[in-house]
C-alpha positions in Angstrom: 15.6 37.4 -52.9 18.8 37.1 -50.9 19.4 34.2 -48.7 22.3 32.9 -46.5 22.0 29.7 -48.5 24.6 28.9 -51.1 23.3 29.6 -54.6 23.7 27.2 -57.5 24.1 28.5 -61.0 22.3 26.4 -63.5 21.7 26.2 -67.3 18.2 25.0 -68.3 16.3 24.7 -71.5 12.9 26.1 -70.8 10.2 26.8 -73.4 10.3 30.6 -74.0 6.5 31.0 -74.0 6.2 29.2 -70.6 9.0 31.3 -69.1 7.4 34.5 -70.5 4.0 33.5 -69.1 5.5 32.7 -65.7 7.5 35.9 -65.4 4.4 37.9 -66.5 2.4 36.2 -63.8 4.9 36.8 -61.1 5.9 40.3 -62.2 9.4 39.3 -61.3 12.6 38.4 -63.1 13.6 34.9 -64.3 15.5 34.0 -61.1 12.7 35.0 -58.8 10.1 33.3 -60.9 12.0 30.1 -60.9 12.5 30.3 -57.1 8.8 30.8 -56.7 8.1 27.8 -58.9 10.5 25.6 -57.0 9.0 26.6 -53.7 5.5 25.8 -55.0 6.7 22.3 -56.0 8.3 21.8 -52.5 5.1 23.0 -50.8 2.8 20.8 -52.9 5.0 17.8 -52.1 4.7 18.6 -48.4 0.9 19.0 -48.8 0.7 15.6 -50.5 2.6 14.0 -47.6 0.3 15.6 -45.1 -2.8 14.5 -47.1 -1.4 10.9 -47.0 -1.5 11.1 -43.2 -5.1 12.2 -43.1 -7.1 9.9 -41.0 -4.0 8.0 -39.8 -3.1 10.1 -36.8 -5.2 9.8 -33.7 -5.1 13.2 -31.9 -7.0 13.6 -28.7 -7.4 17.4 -28.5 -10.0 19.3 -26.7 -10.8 22.0 -29.2 -12.8 24.1 -26.9 -10.0 24.1 -24.3 -7.3 24.8 -26.9 -9.3 27.8 -28.1 -9.4 29.4 -24.6 -6.9 32.1 -23.9 -4.6 31.7 -21.0 -4.8 34.4 -18.4 -1.8 36.7 -18.2 
């Protein structure tokens, strides 16, 4: 996965069986597997933040109106 972001080279001590299970699950190499894992962590943190807001925001949205398609 190439990106315009600057990459950071790291050294990490990861349990071999965990790494093998993860790479088997993703069918990708080590780097791609680690990237997917880090993205999942980032996504889950964003989800937790969104869940913390549940019931705290008062949105006045007319669902029926928002579902209508605007004429072209």
